[in-house]
BAPALUM-278072 format. One record per residue (C-alpha): residue in three letters; x, y, z. Coordinates in steps of 0.5 Angstrom, whole numbers, padded with zeros to 4 digits, always signed. Example, Ala and Ser with C-alpha at 12.3 -4.5 7.8 and 13.67 -1.06 7.14 Angstrom:
ALA+0025-0009+0016/SER+0027-0002+0014/
% end
This chain:
UNK-0077-0273-0036/UNK-0074-0277-0030/UNK-0075-0273-0024/UNK-0073-0279-0019/UNK-0066-0279-0021/UNK-0062-0282-0015/UNK-0057-0277-0011/UNK-0049-0278-0012/UNK-0047-0281-0005/UNK-0040-0282-0006/UNK-0035-0278-0002/UNK-0032-0272-0006/UNK-0024-0271-0005/UNK-0023-0264-0004/UNK-0016-0263-0003/UNK-0014-0255+0000/UNK-0008-0251-0003/UNK-0002-0251+0002/UNK-0003-0244+0003/UNK-0010-0245+0005/UNK-0007-0248+0012/UNK-0004-0242+0013/UNK-0010-0238+0013/UNK-0013-0237+0020/UNK-0020-0233+0022/UNK-0018-0226+0024/UNK-0018-0225+0032/UNK-0021-0218+0032/UNK-0027-0221+0028/UNK-0028-0227+0033/UNK-0027-0222+0039/UNK-0033-0218+0036/UNK-0038-0224+0036/UNK-0037-0223+0043/UNK-0039-0216+0043/UNK-0046-0217+0040/UNK-0048-0219+0047/UNK-0053-0214+0050/UNK-0050-0209+0054/UNK-0042-0210+0052/UNK-0039-0204+0051/UNK-0034-0205+0046/UNK-0027-0202+0046/UNK-0025-0208+0041/UNK-0027-0206+0034/UNK-0024-0202+0029/UNK-0030-0199+0026/UNK-0031-0192+0025/UNK-0036-0188+0028/UNK-0043-0188+0025/UNK-0044-0181+0027/UNK-0039-0179+0022/UNK-0042-0182+0016/UNK-0045-0176+0011/UNK-0052-0179+0010/UNK-0055-0173+0007/UNK-0049-0172+0002/UNK-0049-0180+0000/UNK-0057-0179-0001/UNK-0056-0173-0006/UNK-0050-0176-0010/UNK-0054-0183-0011/UNK-0060-0179-0014/UNK-0055-0175-0018/UNK-0051-0181-0021/UNK-0057-0184-0023/UNK-0060-0179-0026/UNK-0054-0176-0030/UNK-0051-0182-0032/UNK-0054-0189-0030/UNK-0052-0193-0036/UNK-0045-0192-0034/UNK-0046-0192-0027/UNK-0049-0199-0027/UNK-0045-0202-0032/UNK-0038-0205-0032/UNK-0032-0201-0031/UNK-0024-0199-0032/UNK-0020-0204-0028/UNK-0016-0198-0026/UNK-0022-0194-0023/UNK-0026-0188-0025/UNK-0022-0183-0028/UNK-0025-0176-0024/UNK-0024-0180-0018/UNK-0016-0182-0019/UNK-0015-0175-0021/UNK-0018-0173-0014/UNK-0014-0178-0010/UNK-0007-0175-0014/UNK-0009-0168-0013/UNK-0010-0169-0005/UNK-0004-0173-0004/UNK+0000-0167-0008/UNK-0003-0161-0004/UNK-0002-0166+0003/UNK+0005-0166+0001/UNK+0006-0159-0001/UNK+0003-0157+0006/UNK+0009-0161+0009/UNK+0014-0157+0005/UNK+0015-0163+0000/UNK+0014-0164-0008/UNK+0010-0170-0010/UNK+0007-0170-0017/UNK+0002-0176-0017/UNK+0000-0178-0024/UNK-0007-0180-0024/UNK-0005-0186-0028/UNK-0001-0189-0022/UNK-0007-0189-0018/UNK-0011-0195-0018/UNK-0018-0195-0015/UNK-0018-0202-0010/UNK-0024-0205-0006/UNK-0022-0202+0000/UNK-0015-0202+0002/UNK-0015-0209+0004/UNK-0015-0211-0003/UNK-0009-0207-0004/UNK-0005-0211+0001/UNK-0007-0217-0002/UNK-0005-0215-0009/UNK+0002-0213-0006/UNK+0002-0220-0003/UNK+0000-0223-0010/UNK+0005-0219-0014/UNK+0011-0218-0009/UNK+0011-0224-0005/UNK+0014-0231-0007/UNK+0014-0237-0002/UNK+0020-0237+0003/UNK+0020-0229+0001/UNK+0023-0225+0007/UNK+0018-0219+0009/UNK+0019-0214+0014/UNK+0014-0211+0019/UNK+0014-0206+0024/UNK+0013-0209+0032/UNK+0007-0210+0033/UNK+0003-0209+0026/UNK-0003-0209+0023/UNK-0006-0216+0023/UNK-0010-0215+0017/UNK-0003-0214+0013/UNK-0001-0220+0016/UNK-0007-0224+0014/UNK-0006-0222+0007/UNK+0001-0223+0006/UNK+0001-0230+0010/UNK-0002-0234+0004/UNK+0003-0233+0000/UNK+0008-0236+0004/UNK+0013-0231+0006/UNK+0018-0231+0012/UNK+0015-0225+0016/UNK+0020-0222+0020/UNK+0019-0217+0025/UNK+0023-0210+0026/UNK+0024-0207+0033/UNK+0020-0201+0034/UNK+0019-0195+0039/UNK+0015-0189+0040/UNK+0018-0186+0034/UNK+0018-0192+0029/UNK+0022-0197+0026/UNK+0029-0198+0029/UNK+0034-0196+0024/UNK+0039-0201+0027/UNK+0034-0207+0028/UNK+0032-0205+0020/UNK+0039-0206+0018/UNK+0040-0213+0021/UNK+0033-0215+0018/UNK+0034-0212+0011/UNK+0039-0219+0009/UNK+0038-0225+0012/UNK+0044-0228+0016/UNK+0047-0234+0012/UNK+0043-0234+0006/UNK+0044-0226+0004/UNK+0037-0226+0001/UNK+0035-0218+0001/UNK+0028-0217+0004/UNK+0022-0216-0001/UNK+0020-0210+0003/UNK+0018-0206+0009/UNK+0011-0205+0011/UNK+0009-0199+0015/UNK+0004-0195+0018/UNK+0007-0188+0020/UNK+0001-0185+0022/UNK-0003-0187+0028/UNK-0001-0194+0027/UNK-0006-0200+0028/UNK-0006-0202+0034/UNK-0001-0197+0037/UNK-0004-0190+0035/UNK+0004-0189+0035/UNK+0006-0183+0030/UNK+0013-0184+0026/UNK+0017-0178+0028/UNK+0020-0173+0022/UNK+0027-0175+0024/UNK+0025-0182+0024/UNK+0022-0181+0017/UNK+0028-0178+0014/UNK+0032-0183+0017/UNK+0028-0189+0014/UNK+0027-0186+0007/UNK+0035-0185+0006/UNK+0037-0192+0009/UNK+0031-0196+0005/UNK+0034-0192-0001/UNK+0041-0194+0001/UNK+0039-0202+0002/UNK+0035-0202-0004/UNK+0029-0204+0000/UNK+0022-0202-0003/UNK+0017-0199+0003/UNK+0009-0201+0003/UNK+0006-0194+0006/UNK-0001-0196+0009/UNK-0004-0189+0011/UNK-0012-0190+0013/UNK-0012-0186+0019/UNK-0007-0180+0016/UNK-0013-0175+0016/UNK-0015-0176+0023/UNK-0010-0172+0027/UNK-0012-0168+0033/UNK-0008-0162+0034/UNK-0003-0162+0028/UNK-0002-0166+0021/UNK+0003-0172+0022/UNK+0009-0171+0018/UNK+0009-0172+0010/UNK+0009-0179+0007/UNK+0015-0183+0006/UNK+0013-0184-0001/UNK+0013-0177-0003/UNK+0021-0177+0000/UNK+0022-0183-0005/UNK+0016-0184-0010/UNK+0020-0190-0014/UNK+0022-0193-0008/UNK+0015-0194-0005/UNK+0008-0196-0006/UNK+0002-0192-0002/UNK-0004-0195+0000/UNK-0010-0190+0003/UNK-0018-0191+0004/UNK-0024-0187+0004/UNK-0027-0192+0009/UNK-0025-0187+0015/UNK-0026-0181+0012/UNK-0033-0183+0009/UNK-0036-0189+0010/UNK-0033-0197+0010/UNK-0039-0200+0007/UNK-0037-0197+0001/UNK-0031-0201+0001/UNK-0026-0197-0003/UNK-0019-0195-0003/UNK-0013-0194-0007/UNK-0006-0195-0008/UNK-0001-0191-0012/UNK+0005-0195-0014/UNK+0011-0194-0018/UNK+0010-0195-0026/UNK+0015-0201-0025/UNK+0010-0204-0021/UNK+0003-0201-0023/UNK+0002-0206-0029/UNK+0002-0212-0025/UNK-0002-0209-0019/UNK-0007-0208-0024/UNK-0007-0215-0028/UNK-0008-0218-0021/UNK-0014-0213-0019/UNK-0017-0216-0026/UNK-0016-0223-0024/UNK-0019-0221-0017/UNK-0025-0217-0019/UNK-0025-0214-0025/UNK-0026-0207-0022/UNK-0028-0204-0016/UNK-0036-0202-0016/UNK-0036-0196-0021/UNK-0043-0194-0018/UNK-0039-0193-0011/UNK-0034-0190-0014/UNK-0038-0184-0018/UNK-0042-0183-0011/UNK-0035-0182-0008/UNK-0033-0177-0013/UNK-0040-0173-0013/UNK-0039-0172-0005/UNK-0032-0171-0005/UNK-0032-0165-0011/UNK-0032-0158-0008/UNK-0028-0159-0003/UNK-0033-0163+0002/UNK-0027-0167+0005/UNK-0024-0160+0008/UNK-0031-0159+0011/UNK-0032-0166+0014/UNK-0026-0169+0016/UNK-0025-0163+0022/UNK-0032-0166+0025/UNK-0029-0173+0025/UNK-0023-0170+0028/UNK-0026-0166+0034/UNK-0031-0172+0035/UNK-0025-0177+0036/UNK-0021-0172+0040/UNK-0027-0171+0045/UNK-0027-0179+0045/UNK-0020-0180+0046/UNK-0020-0174+0052/UNK-0025-0178+0055/UNK-0021-0185+0055/UNK-0015-0181+0058/UNK-0019-0178+0063/UNK-0022-0185+0065/UNK-0016-0189+0065/UNK-0013-0183+0069/UNK-0018-0184+0074/UNK-0019-0191+0075/UNK-0011-0193+0074/UNK-0008-0186+0078/UNK-0001-0189+0079/UNK-0001-0193+0073/UNK+0005-0189+0069/UNK+0009-0188+0074/UNK+0009-0195+0076/UNK+0010-0199+0069/UNK+0011-0206+0072/UNK+0005-0205+0077/UNK-0001-0203+0074/UNK-0004-0201+0067/UNK+0000-0197+0063/UNK-0002-0193+0056/UNK+0000-0188+0051/UNK-0003-0182+0048/UNK-0005-0182+0041/UNK-0004-0175+0037/UNK-0010-0178+0032/UNK-0013-0184+0029/UNK-0018-0189+0033/UNK-0013-0193+0038/UNK-0010-0193+0045/UNK-0005-0198+0046/UNK-0004-0200+0054/UNK+0000-0205+0058/UNK-0002-0209+0064/UNK+0002-0210+0070/UNK+0008-0215+0070/UNK+0006-0223+0069/UNK-0001-0221+0067/UNK-0004-0224+0060/UNK-0009-0220+0057/UNK-0012-0226+0053/UNK-0013-0228+0060/UNK-0016-0222+0063/UNK-0021-0222+0057/UNK-0026-0226+0060/UNK-0026-0222+0066/UNK-0027-0216+0063/UNK-0033-0219+0058/UNK-0036-0221+0065/UNK-0036-0214+0067/UNK-0039-0211+0061/UNK-0033-0209+0057/UNK-0029-0212+0051/UNK-0022-0210+0048/UNK-0017-0214+0043/UNK-0011-0217+0047/UNK-0005-0214+0043/UNK-0001-0221+0042/UNK-0004-0222+0035/UNK-0001-0216+0033/UNK+0006-0218+0033/UNK+0009-0222+0027/UNK+0013-0226+0032/UNK+0014-0226+0040/UNK+0008-0223+0041/UNK+0008-0219+0048/UNK+0002-0222+0052/UNK+0001-0216+0056/UNK-0001-0211+0051/UNK-0008-0209+0049/UNK-0011-0204+0044/UNK-0017-0200+0046/UNK-0021-0197+0041/UNK-0025-0190+0043/UNK-0028-0188+0037/UNK-0035-0192+0037/UNK-0037-0192+0044/UNK-0040-0185+0047/UNK-0036-0181+0052/UNK-0041-0184+0058/UNK-0040-0191+0055/UNK-0032-0190+0055/UNK-0032-0188+0063/UNK-0037-0194+0064/UNK-0033-0198+0060/UNK-0026-0196+0063/UNK-0029-0197+0070/UNK-0031-0204+0068/UNK-0024-0205+0066/UNK-0021-0203+0072/UNK-0026-0208+0076/UNK-0024-0214+0072/UNK-0017-0212+0072/UNK-0018-0213+0080/UNK-0022-0219+0079/UNK-0017-0222+0075/UNK-0011-0220+0079/UNK-0014-0224+0085/UNK-0014-0230+0081/UNK-0006-0230+0081/
% end
């Protein structure tokens, strides 16, 4: 046997696909690297608080799953997902809609378990988007969705939005391309405690959007990872419950149980479901069956009804701490929107949206903030086009109340230092 074969030294010709050029690193992920520096208080990440992870319940579920049916739990599984978990998802959505006064009979056969709701976005893009397709998003919108859609080479169009959600007149103008008459493939929305703004679409706007989308024949992609994280009152009923055949609904277990398990779900009309399933089979065959069985075991007997209120209480206290700290360090802000920092008051979720004084830029502010020991995410990358450089996203769920007060004080000092350079 010849062990002295010389290595091949000729250069290889790797030719990247055209779509690869459209893939860019996540701005948020790059900023999170900065927060790994010792002493940095991070308002940047969209990470749930690890204090909310039900470790004891998962430990017990893990033992039970391995004891009762280890062969099935560790074997390849159905691409659609674990049947009992799909049934739980369907029933939970039916109950939520009923509590808001709507009837939504979700068929478990329309539930597809995904590897995080992010995979649901990827599957939607693969199945519904062609190169040059016109797709609509809120302004601003979830950066991860734009990243999932972009490799399919669509034309991503922002639809003007306000505190109540998508503007109806702007939607009508954007739904059909001027000149070509090409209809948009879909509108992507996050109605509940949106990432990045934390805003919630009002009941009146949901009703108007559902009616207008149906009139236009415009499908809706409804992403709802934060809907269970309300503070004082649940949000209005889902858009999908109003027109199930005209919507695809995405949900996640990451925010109410644990993100490390990487499980979410899609509820899709029967006209679309088979192709989403085929796209998933091509992507990963199935989401981890062991994880699905663990989640189903933890969720049985109404665990979420007992667990999620503890998350809401924790996050509300942290939101209140951030609002208190902002009011303390920027006392005249909201009455002088162009002269100082302004912000909203989210009714749930994990994020608060702020805006800098006139002529300031959040990207330019960030190094000053990091120098003072605090980090945030500039808001401009969350816009598909015409990003507002004055905006920034502040996450309040990971730092402690003491760290929130310390971090906001540092942000105020950073803003003062930055302003002195202008």
